[in-house]
N, CA, C and O atoms as a MOPAC input file, in Angstrom:
PM7 MOZYME 1SCF
protein

 N    -21.06900 1    52.56700 1   -25.71200 1
 C    -19.91400 1    53.34500 1   -26.03700 1
 C    -19.54700 1    54.23600 1   -24.80300 1
 O    -20.41700 1    54.81900 1   -24.15500 1
 N    -18.27100 1    54.30700 1   -24.52400 1
 C    -17.79500 1    55.09000 1   -23.37700 1
 C    -17.23600 1    56.42200 1   -23.91100 1
 O    -16.57500 1    56.47300 1   -24.94900 1
 N    -17.52500 1    57.48300 1   -23.16900 1
 C    -17.04100 1    58.79700 1   -23.54200 1
 C    -16.11700 1    59.24800 1   -22.39900 1
 O    -16.49500 1    59.18500 1   -21.22900 1
 N    -14.92600 1    59.69400 1   -22.74300 1
 C    -13.99600 1    60.23900 1   -21.77300 1
 C    -13.88700 1    61.72700 1   -22.08300 1
 O    -13.67600 1    62.12500 1   -23.22800 1
 N    -14.03500 1    62.53000 1   -21.05300 1
 C    -13.98000 1    63.96900 1   -21.18500 1
 C    -12.78900 1    64.53700 1   -20.37500 1
 O    -12.63100 1    64.19500 1   -19.20300 1
 N    -11.98300 1    65.36900 1   -20.96800 1
 C    -10.90700 1    66.03000 1   -20.27500 1
 C    -11.17300 1    67.52500 1   -20.33100 1
 O    -11.42300 1    68.07900 1   -21.40100 1
 N    -11.11800 1    68.16900 1   -19.18800 1
 C    -11.44600 1    69.56400 1   -19.12700 1
 C    -10.26800 1    70.40700 1   -18.69500 1
 O     -9.51000 1    70.01000 1   -17.81100 1
 N    -10.10800 1    71.55000 1   -19.29800 1
 C     -9.07000 1    72.49400 1   -19.00300 1
 C     -9.73700 1    73.76500 1   -18.48400 1
 O    -10.37100 1    74.47600 1   -19.26300 1
 N     -9.61300 1    74.07100 1   -17.18900 1
 C    -10.31900 1    75.28000 1   -16.67000 1
 C     -9.96600 1    76.52100 1   -17.44800 1
 O    -10.77700 1    77.44300 1   -17.52600 1
 N     -8.76400 1    76.57900 1   -18.03700 1
 C     -8.35800 1    77.78800 1   -18.79400 1
 C     -9.23400 1    77.98600 1   -20.04200 1
 O     -9.27600 1    79.08100 1   -20.60400 1
 N     -9.92500 1    76.93200 1   -20.46900 1
 C    -10.73500 1    77.01600 1   -21.68400 1
 C    -12.18200 1    77.41300 1   -21.36200 1
 O    -12.97600 1    77.59900 1   -22.28300 1
 N    -12.53800 1    77.54500 1   -20.09800 1
 C    -13.88300 1    77.82300 1   -19.67000 1
 C    -13.89200 1    79.16100 1   -18.87000 1
 O    -13.07400 1    79.38200 1   -17.97700 1
 N    -14.82700 1    80.00600 1   -19.22600 1
 C    -14.95400 1    81.28500 1   -18.46400 1
 C    -15.65800 1    80.94500 1   -17.16300 1
 O    -16.75600 1    80.38900 1   -17.18400 1
 N    -15.02800 1    81.28100 1   -15.99400 1
 C    -15.69100 1    80.98400 1   -14.70200 1
 C    -16.88200 1    81.90500 1   -14.45500 1
 O    -16.93500 1    83.04600 1   -14.91600 1
 N    -17.84600 1    81.34300 1   -13.69400 1
 C    -18.98300 1    82.14200 1   -13.23900 1
 C    -18.56500 1    82.76000 1   -11.90000 1
 O    -17.95100 1    82.10100 1   -11.06000 1
 N    -18.90800 1    84.02500 1   -11.72100 1
 C    -18.60000 1    84.73100 1   -10.47300 1
 C    -19.79700 1    84.63400 1    -9.54100 1
 O    -20.94200 1    84.54800 1    -9.98400 1
 N    -19.51100 1    84.64800 1    -8.22100 1
 C    -20.61000 1    84.58100 1    -7.27100 1
 C    -20.13200 1    84.96400 1    -5.88400 1
 O    -18.97600 1    85.33900 1    -5.69300 1
 N    -21.02200 1    84.86700 1    -4.93000 1
 C    -20.76900 1    85.17400 1    -3.53300 1
 C    -21.92800 1    84.58500 1    -2.71500 1
 O    -22.98600 1    84.28100 1    -3.26600 1
 N    -21.72600 1    84.42600 1    -1.40400 1
 C    -22.83100 1    83.93900 1    -0.58900 1
 C    -23.98800 1    84.93400 1    -0.60500 1
 O    -23.78300 1    86.14200 1    -0.73000 1
 N    -25.19200 1    84.41400 1    -0.47800 1
 C    -26.37100 1    85.30400 1    -0.34600 1
 C    -26.14300 1    86.17400 1     0.85700 1
 O    -25.63100 1    85.69200 1     1.86800 1
 N    -26.51000 1    87.46700 1     0.79000 1
 C    -26.28300 1    88.39500 1     1.87400 1
 C    -26.85700 1    87.88200 1     3.24700 1
 O    -26.25600 1    88.10800 1     4.29700 1
 N    -28.01400 1    87.20100 1     3.20200 1
 C    -28.58400 1    86.75400 1     4.47700 1
 C    -27.86100 1    85.52300 1     5.04300 1
 O    -28.19100 1    85.07300 1     6.14000 1
 N    -26.87300 1    84.96800 1     4.30500 1
 C    -26.11900 1    83.82400 1     4.82500 1
 C    -24.70900 1    84.19900 1     5.20800 1
 O    -23.99800 1    83.39300 1     5.80800 1
 N    -24.28200 1    85.41900 1     4.87100 1
 C    -22.93600 1    85.86900 1     5.15000 1
 C    -22.73600 1    86.08000 1     6.68300 1
 O    -23.54500 1    86.72700 1     7.34800 1
 N    -21.64500 1    85.51700 1     7.19800 1
 C    -21.32400 1    85.71100 1     8.61900 1
 C    -20.17900 1    86.67300 1     8.80200 1
 O    -20.23500 1    87.56600 1     9.64700 1
 N    -19.10600 1    86.48800 1     7.98800 1
 C    -17.97000 1    87.41300 1     8.12200 1
 C    -17.18700 1    87.46400 1     6.79100 1
 O    -17.27800 1    86.56100 1     5.95900 1
 N    -16.42700 1    88.53900 1     6.62700 1
 C    -15.60200 1    88.70300 1     5.42200 1
 C    -16.44800 1    89.11400 1     4.22500 1
 O    -17.62400 1    89.46300 1     4.32500 1
 N    -15.75400 1    89.04600 1     3.07300 1
 C    -16.39500 1    89.37500 1     1.80600 1
 C    -15.98600 1    88.30700 1     0.77200 1
 O    -15.36300 1    88.63700 1    -0.23700 1
 N    -16.33100 1    87.04300 1     1.01300 1
 C    -15.87600 1    86.00500 1     0.10800 1
 C    -16.47900 1    86.12600 1    -1.28900 1
 O    -17.63400 1    86.51000 1    -1.47600 1
 N    -15.64500 1    85.78200 1    -2.24400 1
 C    -16.05100 1    85.75500 1    -3.66900 1
 C    -15.83900 1    84.35400 1    -4.21600 1
 O    -14.84900 1    83.69600 1    -3.89700 1
 N    -16.76700 1    83.90400 1    -5.03600 1
 C    -16.67500 1    82.56800 1    -5.65300 1
 C    -16.33100 1    82.66100 1    -7.13500 1
 O    -16.69600 1    83.62400 1    -7.81000 1
 N    -15.62500 1    81.65100 1    -7.62800 1
 C    -15.51300 1    81.41100 1    -9.06300 1
 C    -15.82000 1    79.93900 1    -9.25300 1
 O    -15.36500 1    79.08300 1    -8.49400 1
 N    -16.61400 1    79.66200 1   -10.30000 1
 C    -17.03200 1    78.28000 1   -10.57500 1
 C    -16.84100 1    77.98500 1   -12.03100 1
 O    -17.35200 1    78.70400 1   -12.88900 1
 N    -16.10100 1    76.92000 1   -12.32600 1
 C    -15.93200 1    76.41600 1   -13.69400 1
 C    -16.79600 1    75.19300 1   -13.81400 1
 O    -16.41800 1    74.12700 1   -13.32600 1
 N    -17.96700 1    75.30800 1   -14.45700 1
 C    -18.87200 1    74.18800 1   -14.63000 1
 C    -18.45900 1    73.36500 1   -15.85000 1
 O    -18.48200 1    73.87400 1   -16.97100 1
 N    -18.09100 1    72.13200 1   -15.65200 1
 C    -17.62100 1    71.26200 1   -16.70500 1
 C    -18.71800 1    70.39500 1   -17.28100 1
 O    -18.73900 1    70.10500 1   -18.47700 1
 N    -19.64500 1    69.97800 1   -16.40200 1
 C    -20.61900 1    68.94800 1   -16.84500 1
 C    -21.94800 1    69.26400 1   -16.18900 1
 O    -22.02600 1    69.54300 1   -14.99200 1
 N    -22.98200 1    69.21400 1   -16.99500 1
 C    -24.37400 1    69.24800 1   -16.51700 1
 C    -25.05200 1    68.19800 1   -17.31500 1
 O    -25.23900 1    68.35500 1   -18.52200 1
 N    -25.44300 1    67.08200 1   -16.64900 1
 C    -26.03200 1    65.97100 1   -17.32800 1
 C    -27.47400 1    65.75600 1   -16.90900 1
 O    -27.89900 1    66.20700 1   -15.84500 1
 N    -28.22400 1    65.06200 1   -17.75700 1
 C    -29.60100 1    64.69900 1   -17.42200 1
 C    -29.58500 1    63.91700 1   -16.13100 1
 O    -28.64600 1    63.16800 1   -15.85900 1
 N    -30.59500 1    64.08400 1   -15.35600 1
 C    -30.65200 1    63.38500 1   -14.03400 1
 C    -30.08700 1    64.20000 1   -12.90700 1
 O    -30.01900 1    63.73500 1   -11.76900 1
 N    -29.66400 1    65.45600 1   -13.22200 1
 C    -29.18200 1    66.32100 1   -12.16600 1
 C    -27.80000 1    66.04100 1   -11.66800 1
 O    -27.56800 1    66.05500 1   -10.45900 1
 N    -26.86000 1    65.78300 1   -12.57000 1
 C    -25.44500 1    65.60800 1   -12.23600 1
 C    -24.67700 1    66.84500 1   -12.69400 1
 O    -24.81300 1    67.28400 1   -13.83600 1
 N    -23.86900 1    67.40200 1   -11.79200 1
 C    -23.05700 1    68.56700 1   -12.10500 1
 C    -21.60200 1    68.29000 1   -11.63600 1
 O    -21.38000 1    67.65200 1   -10.60600 1
 N    -20.64400 1    68.77700 1   -12.40500 1
 C    -19.25900 1    68.60200 1   -12.00300 1
 C    -18.44100 1    69.82400 1   -12.47900 1
 O    -18.73900 1    70.43300 1   -13.50700 1
 N    -17.41000 1    70.15100 1   -11.69700 1
 C    -16.56000 1    71.25300 1   -12.06200 1
 C    -15.58800 1    71.58000 1   -10.96200 1
 O    -15.27700 1    70.74800 1   -10.11000 1
 N    -15.11000 1    72.81300 1   -10.99400 1
 C    -14.16300 1    73.32400 1   -10.02100 1
 C    -14.77800 1    74.57800 1    -9.40500 1
 O    -15.34900 1    75.39900 1   -10.12300 1
 N    -14.66900 1    74.73600 1    -8.09700 1
 C    -15.17900 1    75.85700 1    -7.36700 1
 C    -14.02500 1    76.46400 1    -6.55000 1
 O    -13.17200 1    75.73400 1    -6.04500 1
 N    -14.00200 1    77.76800 1    -6.42700 1
 C    -12.97200 1    78.46600 1    -5.66600 1
 C    -13.62000 1    79.57500 1    -4.85400 1
 O    -14.49600 1    80.27600 1    -5.36100 1
 N    -13.21100 1    79.74800 1    -3.60900 1
 C    -13.72700 1    80.83200 1    -2.75200 1
 C    -12.59000 1    81.52100 1    -2.01800 1
 O    -11.63200 1    80.87800 1    -1.58800 1
 N    -12.70600 1    82.83500 1    -1.87800 1
 C    -11.76100 1    83.63900 1    -1.09400 1
 C    -12.19900 1    83.65700 1     0.37300 1
 O    -13.33200 1    83.27300 1     0.66200 1
 N    -11.33900 1    84.09100 1     1.31900 1
 C    -11.65500 1    84.02900 1     2.72900 1
 C    -12.97100 1    84.69600 1     3.11900 1
 O    -13.36400 1    85.73100 1     2.58200 1
 N    -13.62300 1    84.05900 1     4.06900 1
 C    -14.89300 1    84.56300 1     4.65200 1
 C    -15.60700 1    83.34900 1     5.24400 1
 O    -15.12800 1    82.21700 1     5.18500 1
 N    -16.79200 1    83.64400 1     5.82600 1
 C    -17.57500 1    82.60700 1     6.44700 1
 C    -19.03300 1    82.84100 1     6.18500 1
 O    -19.49500 1    83.98000 1     6.25200 1
 N    -19.79600 1    81.76600 1     5.87800 1
 C    -21.20300 1    81.88000 1     5.56300 1
 C    -21.92200 1    80.56700 1     5.92500 1
 O    -21.30900 1    79.51400 1     6.10100 1
 N    -23.27000 1    80.69200 1     6.02500 1
 C    -24.07600 1    79.52700 1     6.31800 1
 C    -24.30500 1    78.69000 1     5.04300 1
 O    -24.44600 1    79.24500 1     3.95300 1
 N    -24.33800 1    77.41200 1     5.17900 1
 C    -24.63600 1    76.51800 1     4.02000 1
 C    -25.77300 1    75.59700 1     4.39700 1
 O    -25.91400 1    75.16800 1     5.54200 1
 N    -26.59300 1    75.30300 1     3.37400 1
 C    -27.72900 1    74.36600 1     3.51800 1
 C    -27.71700 1    73.53700 1     2.23600 1
 O    -27.79800 1    74.08600 1     1.13700 1
 N    -27.61500 1    72.21400 1     2.37900 1
 C    -27.55700 1    71.32900 1     1.20700 1
 C    -28.88000 1    70.60800 1     0.99000 1
 O    -29.38600 1    69.93600 1     1.88900 1
 N    -29.43500 1    70.75300 1    -0.20800 1
 C    -30.61100 1    70.00700 1    -0.65500 1
 C    -30.16800 1    68.85000 1    -1.57400 1
 O    -30.97900 1    68.00100 1    -1.94500 1
 N    -28.91600 1    68.83000 1    -1.92200 1
 C    -28.38200 1    67.87100 1    -2.84500 1
 C    -27.20200 1    67.06700 1    -2.22900 1
 O    -26.75300 1    67.38000 1    -1.12700 1
 N    -26.72600 1    66.07300 1    -2.91900 1
 C    -25.59300 1    65.28000 1    -2.50500 1
 C    -24.36300 1    65.84900 1    -3.24500 1
 O    -24.39900 1    66.06100 1    -4.45700 1
 N    -23.27400 1    66.09000 1    -2.48600 1
 C    -22.05100 1    66.56400 1    -3.10800 1
 C    -20.81500 1    65.83400 1    -2.58600 1
 O    -20.62400 1    65.68400 1    -1.37900 1
 N    -19.97200 1    65.37800 1    -3.53400 1
 C    -18.66100 1    64.86100 1    -3.23700 1
 C    -17.69400 1    65.92700 1    -3.72200 1
 O    -17.86700 1    66.46900 1    -4.81300 1
 N    -16.64300 1    66.24500 1    -2.89800 1
 C    -15.62300 1    67.15200 1    -3.38300 1
 C    -14.24800 1    66.74700 1    -2.86600 1
 O    -14.10400 1    66.03100 1    -1.87500 1
 N    -13.25500 1    67.23900 1    -3.58300 1
 C    -11.84500 1    67.01000 1    -3.25100 1
 C    -11.14100 1    68.36600 1    -3.26000 1
 O    -11.18900 1    69.08900 1    -4.25500 1
 N    -10.49000 1    68.70500 1    -2.14900 1
 C     -9.83800 1    70.02600 1    -2.04600 1
 C     -8.51500 1    70.00500 1    -2.80900 1
 O     -7.63800 1    69.18800 1    -2.52700 1
 N     -8.38400 1    70.89400 1    -3.75700 1
 C     -7.18900 1    70.98700 1    -4.58500 1
 C     -6.13400 1    71.90800 1    -3.95100 1
 O     -4.93500 1    71.65600 1    -4.06700 1
 N     -6.60100 1    72.99900 1    -3.26600 1
 C     -5.70400 1    73.91100 1    -2.61200 1
 C     -6.45300 1    74.71800 1    -1.57500 1
 O     -7.68100 1    74.79800 1    -1.61700 1
 N     -5.72700 1    75.31800 1    -0.64100 1
 C     -6.31500 1    76.16700 1     0.39300 1
 C     -6.65400 1    75.45900 1     1.65800 1
 O     -6.38400 1    74.26900 1     1.82600 1
 N     -7.25900 1    76.21600 1     2.56100 1
 C     -7.67900 1    75.72500 1     3.88500 1
 C     -9.07300 1    76.20900 1     4.20600 1
 O     -9.32800 1    77.40900 1     4.10800 1
 N     -9.96300 1    75.35900 1     4.57400 1
 C    -11.34100 1    75.70200 1     4.95200 1
 C    -11.76500 1    74.90600 1     6.16400 1
 O    -11.13600 1    73.90900 1     6.51700 1
 N    -12.85700 1    75.35900 1     6.81300 1
 C    -13.45100 1    74.64300 1     7.91100 1
 C    -14.96300 1    74.52600 1     7.64400 1
 O    -15.65600 1    75.53100 1     7.48400 1
 N    -15.44800 1    73.30100 1     7.60000 1
 C    -16.90700 1    73.04500 1     7.45100 1
 C    -17.38200 1    72.60100 1     8.80100 1
 O    -16.82900 1    71.66900 1     9.38500 1
 N    -18.42200 1    73.26700 1     9.31600 1
 C    -18.95400 1    72.93400 1    10.65100 1
 C    -20.43400 1    72.62900 1    10.51900 1
 O    -21.20500 1    73.44600 1    10.01600 1
 N    -20.82600 1    71.44400 1    10.97600 1
 C    -22.23600 1    71.05300 1    10.96300 1
 C    -22.91500 1    71.66900 1    12.16800 1
 O    -22.33900 1    71.70800 1    13.25500 1
 N    -24.14800 1    72.15600 1    11.98400 1
 C    -24.89300 1    72.75900 1    13.10900 1
 C    -24.96700 1    71.72500 1    14.23300 1
 O    -25.43700 1    70.60400 1    14.03400 1
 N    -24.48700 1    72.12700 1    15.43300 1
 C    -24.51500 1    71.27400 1    16.59800 1
 C    -23.68900 1    70.01400 1    16.50000 1
 O    -23.94000 1    69.05300 1    17.22800 1
 N    -22.68200 1    69.99600 1    15.59300 1
 C    -21.94800 1    68.75500 1    15.41100 1
 C    -20.51700 1    68.91100 1    15.03400 1
 O    -19.77700 1    69.72300 1    15.59000 1
 N    -20.14700 1    68.11600 1    14.07900 1
 C    -18.73800 1    67.94800 1    13.66000 1
 C    -18.13600 1    69.19200 1    13.04000 1
 O    -18.78100 1    69.89200 1    12.25900 1
 N    -16.87400 1    69.45900 1    13.40500 1
 C    -16.04700 1    70.47500 1    12.80700 1
 C    -15.01800 1    69.73400 1    11.94800 1
 O    -14.28800 1    68.87600 1    12.44600 1
 N    -14.96300 1    70.07800 1    10.62700 1
 C    -14.03500 1    69.39300 1     9.71900 1
 C    -13.07000 1    70.37800 1     9.12700 1
 O    -13.46400 1    71.26300 1     8.36800 1
 N    -11.80500 1    70.23500 1     9.46700 1
 C    -10.75600 1    71.07900 1     8.87600 1
 C    -10.31600 1    70.45700 1     7.57000 1
 O     -9.99100 1    69.27000 1     7.53300 1
 N    -10.29900 1    71.23800 1     6.48500 1
 C     -9.99400 1    70.74800 1     5.15100 1
 C     -8.79700 1    71.42200 1     4.58800 1
 O     -8.63300 1    72.63400 1     4.73100 1
 N     -7.94900 1    70.65800 1     3.94300 1
 C     -6.73000 1    71.19900 1     3.26100 1
 C     -6.57800 1    70.42300 1     1.96900 1
 O     -7.30800 1    69.46300 1     1.72200 1
 N     -5.62300 1    70.84300 1     1.14100 1
 C     -5.33100 1    70.17800 1    -0.13000 1
 C     -5.16700 1    68.70400 1     0.09100 1
 O     -4.42100 1    68.28300 1     0.97600 1
 N     -5.87100 1    67.89200 1    -0.71900 1
 C     -5.79200 1    66.43100 1    -0.63200 1
 C     -6.95100 1    65.80800 1     0.09800 1
 O     -7.17100 1    64.60400 1    -0.02800 1
 N     -7.71800 1    66.59500 1     0.87400 1
 C     -8.87500 1    66.10000 1     1.64500 1
 C    -10.08600 1    65.99100 1     0.76000 1
 O    -10.26800 1    66.79000 1    -0.15800 1
 N    -10.92000 1    65.00100 1     1.03200 1
 C    -12.21300 1    64.79800 1     0.36500 1
 C    -13.34200 1    64.74600 1     1.36800 1
 O    -13.12200 1    64.40300 1     2.53000 1
 N    -14.54000 1    65.07800 1     0.94400 1
 C    -15.70100 1    65.08900 1     1.82400 1
 C    -16.96400 1    64.84000 1     1.05600 1
 O    -17.04500 1    65.15500 1    -0.13100 1
 N    -17.94000 1    64.28800 1     1.70400 1
 C    -19.29200 1    64.15800 1     1.13800 1
 C    -20.25600 1    64.95700 1     2.01700 1
 O    -20.25600 1    64.80100 1     3.23800 1
 N    -21.07200 1    65.80500 1     1.40500 1
 C    -22.14300 1    66.51000 1     2.11000 1
 C    -23.43900 1    65.97100 1     1.55400 1
 O    -23.65300 1    65.97300 1     0.34200 1
 N    -24.29700 1    65.51400 1     2.43000 1
 C    -25.57300 1    64.85300 1     2.02200 1
 C    -26.75300 1    65.84800 1     2.16400 1
 O    -26.67100 1    66.83000 1     2.90200 1
 N    -27.84300 1    65.56100 1     1.43600 1
 C    -29.00300 1    66.41100 1     1.56500 1
 C    -29.43900 1    66.53800 1     3.02100 1
 O    -29.45000 1    65.55800 1     3.76600 1
 N    -29.79300 1    67.74800 1     3.41300 1
 C    -30.15700 1    68.02400 1     4.79700 1
 C    -29.03500 1    68.59100 1     5.61500 1
 O    -29.26300 1    69.04000 1     6.73800 1
 N    -27.79500 1    68.58900 1     5.07900 1
 C    -26.68100 1    69.15900 1     5.85800 1
 C    -26.86600 1    70.65200 1     6.02000 1
 O    -27.15000 1    71.37300 1     5.06400 1
 N    -26.69600 1    71.10200 1     7.26500 1
 C    -26.76600 1    72.57200 1     7.57400 1
 C    -25.60500 1    72.91400 1     8.42500 1
 O    -25.23400 1    72.14700 1     9.31300 1
 N    -25.00300 1    74.07300 1     8.17400 1
 C    -23.84800 1    74.46500 1     8.99300 1
 C    -23.20300 1    75.71500 1     8.40800 1
 O    -23.87200 1    76.59300 1     7.86300 1
 N    -21.86200 1    75.76500 1     8.54200 1
 C    -21.12600 1    76.90600 1     8.02600 1
 C    -19.93600 1    76.42300 1     7.22800 1
 O    -19.41100 1    75.32900 1     7.43900 1
 N    -19.52800 1    77.27700 1     6.30300 1
 C    -18.27300 1    77.06000 1     5.53100 1
 C    -17.42700 1    78.30700 1     5.80400 1
 O    -17.86700 1    79.43500 1     5.58200 1
 N    -16.20400 1    78.07800 1     6.29100 1
 C    -15.26300 1    79.13700 1     6.55500 1
 C    -14.01800 1    78.92900 1     5.71500 1
 O    -13.34700 1    77.90700 1     5.85600 1
 N    -13.70100 1    79.85700 1     4.86100 1
 C    -12.47000 1    79.76300 1     4.05600 1
 C    -11.41800 1    80.53500 1     4.82900 1
 O    -11.57900 1    81.73000 1     5.07600 1
 N    -10.33700 1    79.85700 1     5.21700 1
 C     -9.22400 1    80.47500 1     5.93600 1
 C     -8.18200 1    80.99300 1     4.90100 1
 O     -7.72000 1    82.13000 1     4.99300 1
 N     -7.83800 1    80.15800 1     3.94900 1
 C     -7.00100 1    80.48700 1     2.82700 1
 C     -7.77400 1    80.12800 1     1.52300 1
 O     -8.41300 1    79.07800 1     1.45200 1
 N     -7.70700 1    80.97600 1     0.54000 1
 C     -8.48400 1    80.73500 1    -0.66700 1
 C     -8.45600 1    79.26000 1    -0.99600 1
 O     -7.39400 1    78.64500 1    -1.08500 1
 N     -9.66900 1    78.68900 1    -1.18000 1
 C     -9.82000 1    77.28300 1    -1.33800 1
 C    -10.37700 1    76.95400 1    -2.72200 1
 O    -11.31100 1    77.60200 1    -3.19300 1
 N     -9.79900 1    75.94900 1    -3.36400 1
 C    -10.27800 1    75.43100 1    -4.65200 1
 C    -10.52200 1    73.94900 1    -4.49300 1
 O     -9.70400 1    73.20400 1    -3.95400 1
 N    -11.72200 1    73.53600 1    -5.00200 1
 C    -12.10800 1    72.13600 1    -4.91200 1
 C    -12.66100 1    71.71800 1    -6.25700 1
 O    -13.17100 1    72.55100 1    -7.00700 1
 N    -12.56500 1    70.41500 1    -6.57600 1
 C    -13.34200 1    69.87000 1    -7.68100 1
 C    -14.54100 1    69.16000 1    -7.04300 1
 O    -14.44400 1    68.67500 1    -5.91600 1
 N    -15.63600 1    69.10100 1    -7.73900 1
 C    -16.85900 1    68.59700 1    -7.12800 1
 C    -17.70300 1    67.81900 1    -8.15000 1
 O    -17.58100 1    67.96600 1    -9.36600 1
 N    -18.56800 1    66.98100 1    -7.56200 1
 C    -19.62700 1    66.31500 1    -8.30400 1
 C    -20.87000 1    66.43500 1    -7.43300 1
 O    -20.86900 1    66.02100 1    -6.27400 1
 N    -21.92600 1    67.00100 1    -7.99600 1
 C    -23.18900 1    67.20100 1    -7.29800 1
 C    -24.26600 1    66.39400 1    -7.97200 1
 O    -24.36900 1    66.38300 1    -9.19900 1
 N    -25.07500 1    65.71600 1    -7.17400 1
 C    -26.23500 1    64.97900 1    -7.66300 1
 C    -27.45200 1    65.56200 1    -6.96900 1
 O    -27.56400 1    65.53500 1    -5.74300 1
 N    -28.34400 1    66.07800 1    -7.76100 1
 C    -29.56300 1    66.73600 1    -7.21600 1
 C    -30.60900 1    65.66200 1    -6.94300 1
 O    -31.70900 1    65.97400 1    -6.48500 1

């Protein structure tokens, strides 16, 4: 049997957050996350939004995301600089280390596999 799920962010109360103080580089970014799915096997899906600022990121999981709005820059330590805008997609793999900088409030939908 196949199950189709349709989610309306307006029907879910977002979780508030921010980068850990020891990871913050600049600004005072705030996060909002609408978690739509948490499934057995470590699968998570939803929408995430962040206001301008810059912080360090370290990934222990696999994440695919698609930018819905805004402008951000993801920079890998010692490597690639990726400019992201609405319509762009990216995969971050376990072991990724770098920075995330929100230039204009950014909203993305995501799927994470732990």
